[in-house]
C-alpha positions in Angstrom: 23.3 47.4 43.1 24.6 47.6 39.5 25.5 43.9 39.7 22.0 43.0 40.8 20.4 45.0 38.0 22.7 43.3 35.5 21.8 39.9 36.8 18.1 40.9 36.7 18.4 42.0 33.0 20.1 38.7 32.2 17.4 36.6 33.9 14.7 38.6 32.0 16.5 38.0 28.7 16.7 34.3 29.4 13.0 34.1 30.3 12.2 36.0 27.1 14.2 33.6 25.0 12.7 30.6 26.7 9.1 32.0 26.3 9.7 32.7 22.6 11.2 29.2 22.2 8.1 27.6 23.7 5.8 29.9 21.6 7.6 28.8 18.5 7.3 25.1 19.5 3.6 25.6 20.1 3.1 27.1 16.7 5.0 24.3 15.1 2.8 21.7 16.9 -0.3 23.5 15.8 0.9 23.7 12.2 2.2 20.1 11.9 -1.2 18.5 11.2 -1.8 21.2 8.6 1.5 20.4 7.0 0.9 16.7 6.9 -2.6 17.3 5.4 -1.3 19.5 2.7 1.5 17.1 1.8 -0.8 14.1 1.6 -3.4 16.1 -0.4 -0.7 17.0 -2.9 0.5 13.4 -3.2 -3.1 12.2 -3.7 -3.6 14.6 -6.5 -0.4 13.5 -8.2 -1.3 9.8 -7.7 -4.8 10.4 -9.2 -3.1 11.8 -12.3 -0.8 8.8 -12.4 -3.8 6.5 -12.4 -5.6 8.2 -15.1 -2.6 7.7 -17.4 -2.8 4.0 -17.0 -5.2 1.7 -18.7 -4.5 -1.0 -16.2 -2.7 -1.0 -12.8 0.6 -3.0 -12.4 0.4 -5.8 -10.0 4.0 -7.0 -9.8 5.6 -5.1 -6.9 8.4 -7.5 -6.1 10.8 -6.6 -8.9 10.3 -6.0 -12.6 8.9 -8.8 -14.8 11.2 -11.1 -16.7 10.6 -9.9 -20.2 11.6 -12.1 -23.2 14.8 -11.5 -25.2 13.8 -10.8 -28.8 15.9 -12.3 -31.6 15.5 -11.8 -35.3 15.7 -14.7 -37.7 18.0 -14.1 -40.7 16.5 -16.1 -43.5 15.5 -13.9 -46.3 14.8 -10.2 -46.6 11.0 -10.4 -46.7 10.8 -12.7 -43.7 13.3 -10.5 -41.9 11.2 -7.5 -42.6 8.0 -9.1 -41.4 9.7 -10.4 -38.3 11.2 -7.1 -37.7 7.8 -5.5 -37.7 6.5 -8.2 -35.2 9.7 -7.6 -33.2 8.9 -3.9 -32.9 5.4 -4.6 -31.8 6.7 -7.0 -29.2 9.1 -4.5 -28.0 6.4 -1.9 -27.6 4.3 -4.4 -25.7 7.1 -5.2 -23.4 7.8 -1.6 -22.9 4.2 -1.0 -21.9 4.3 -3.9 -19.5 7.5 -2.6 -17.9 5.9 0.8 -17.4 3.1 -0.8 -15.5 5.3 -2.7 -13.1 4.8 -1.2 -9.6 7.5 0.4 -7.5 7.1 1.2 -3.8 4.9 4.3 -3.4 3.3 4.0 -6.9 -0.4 4.3 -7.3 -2.0 0.9 -6.8 -5.7 1.4 -6.9 -8.5 3.3 -5.2 -10.5 2.6 -2.0 -13.9 4.0 -1.4 -16.0 3.7 1.8 -19.1 5.9 1.4 -20.2 5.5 5.1 -17.1 7.3 6.4 -16.6 9.6 3.4 -13.4 8.0 2.2 -12.1 8.0 -1.3 -8.3 7.7 -1.7 -5.6 6.4 -3.9 -3.9 3.4 -2.5 -0.2 3.1 -2.9 2.1 0.1 -3.1 3.9 -0.5 0.2 3.3 0.2 3.9 6.6 1.9 4.9 6.3 5.3 6.6 7.3 7.2 3.5 4.6 5.4 1.5 1.8 5.8 4.1 2.4 9.6 4.0 1.0 9.5 0.5 -2.1 7.5 1.2 -3.4 4.1 2.4 -0.8 1.4 1.6 -1.2 -2.1 0.2 0.8 -4.8 1.9 3.0 -6.2 -0.9 3.0 -9.7 0.7 -0.8 -9.8 0.6 -3.0 -10.9 -2.2 -4.5 -8.9 -5.1 -8.2 -8.1 -5.6 -8.4 -10.2 -8.7 -6.9 -13.2 -6.9 -8.3 -15.5 -4.2 -6.8 -14.5 -0.9 -6.4 -11.8 1.7 -6.0 -8.2 0.3 -4.5 -6.1 3.1 -4.3 -2.3 3.3 -3.0 -0.1 6.1 -3.6 3.6 6.7 -3.1 6.5 9.1 -5.8 7.7 11.5 -4.5 11.0 12.8 -1.8 12.4 10.4 -1.0 12.6 6.7 -4.6 12.5 5.5 -5.9 10.4 8.3 -7.6 8.2 5.7 -8.7 5.6 8.3 -9.7 8.0 11.1 -13.3 6.8 11.2 -12.6 3.2 10.4 -14.0 2.3 13.9 -17.4 3.5 12.8 -17.8 0.6 10.3 -20.3 -2.1 11.2 -21.2 -5.5 9.8 -22.8 -5.2 6.4 -21.2 -1.9 5.4 -19.8 -1.7 1.9 -16.2 -1.1 0.8 -15.2 -0.7 -2.8 -11.7 -1.3 -4.4 -11.0 -0.1 -7.9 -8.2 -2.1 -9.5 -7.3 -3.0 -13.1 -10.4 -1.2 -14.5 -12.7 -3.3 -12.2 -14.7 -2.5 -9.1 -14.4 -5.1 -6.3 -17.3 -4.9 -3.9 -16.7 -6.0 -0.3 -19.1 -6.3 2.7 -17.8 -5.8 6.2 -17.9 -9.0 8.3 -16.1 -7.9 11.5 -14.4 -5.0 13.2 -12.0 -5.7 16.1 -8.7 -4.8 17.6 -5.5 -6.9 18.1 -2.1 -6.3 19.7 0.0 -3.7 17.9 2.6 -6.4 16.8 0.0 -8.9 15.7 0.2 -9.2 12.0 -1.6 -12.6 11.7 -4.6 -10.7 10.3 -2.8 -10.1 7.0 -1.8 -13.7 6.5 -3.0 -15.5 3.4 -6.5 -17.0 3.3 -8.0 -19.5 1.0 -11.0 -17.3 0.3 -11.3 -13.7 -1.0 -11.3 -11.1 1.7 -10.2 -7.5 2.4 -8.4 -6.6 5.6 -7.9 -2.9 6.6 -5.6 -2.1 9.5 -4.8 1.1 11.4 -3.4 2.2 14.8 -5.9 2.2 17.6 -7.1 4.3 19.3 -6.6 7.3 16.9 -3.4 9.1 17.8 -2.0 6.0 19.6 -0.2 2.9 18.6 -1.3 0.9 21.6 -3.3 -1.5 19.5 -4.2 -2.3 15.9 -7.7 -1.8 14.6 -8.8 -4.4 12.0 -11.7 -4.4 9.5 -12.4 -7.7 7.8 -14.6 -7.7 4.7 -15.6 -10.5 2.3 -15.7 -10.1 -1.5 -19.3 -9.9 -2.8 -19.1 -8.8 -6.4 -16.8 -7.8 -9.3 -17.9 -5.2 -11.8 -16.0 -4.7 -15.1 -15.6 -0.9 -15.8 -14.4 -1.3 -19.4 
């Protein structure tokens, strides 16, 4: 009898531990979306501050620029003094340019889509760590001030879910990109889906377009949702 009671108490303890374990896991699953939202919100705030400190946005993701080596002539003192002044100005210019060169995860620009209530800082890069901060610009794609395909990816269900309602866009809807103190206006041409491993939609084009990509349907990676928009207008914000 004593042995049966001991076994019964042990079974109850095991069930209690298991139930608490499942309860804890349930709480974690419920809190995970909140955690990702708070994290991405914090990153967006930080990136917004980063953008406000820049007069222009860097557009050279793939490595730092090759800056000139500055040499001083040694003719006479007056000339050396004058050239020294020019040299310092050049150094400051180079230093400014270097500070603007983008690294993965840096603030790249801003995307706004009024129809779906989207306004977010776009970061450089599309790796998981970068997409947690906001929509990510494909470094291999073009830039808004160039002729080509500007490609941007974003989440639909976690970490801000910036592109959650991307499937609501229709032909003729407006998309705005803010880059280098200019606003680039795009008009949606097509919304469609492709296989999840089909990256042909971000390949270069010989005309100016914007391509937005996200997993489809929301919460699944079965397919890839694509929004293709053509450039309509450029507005200088200076």
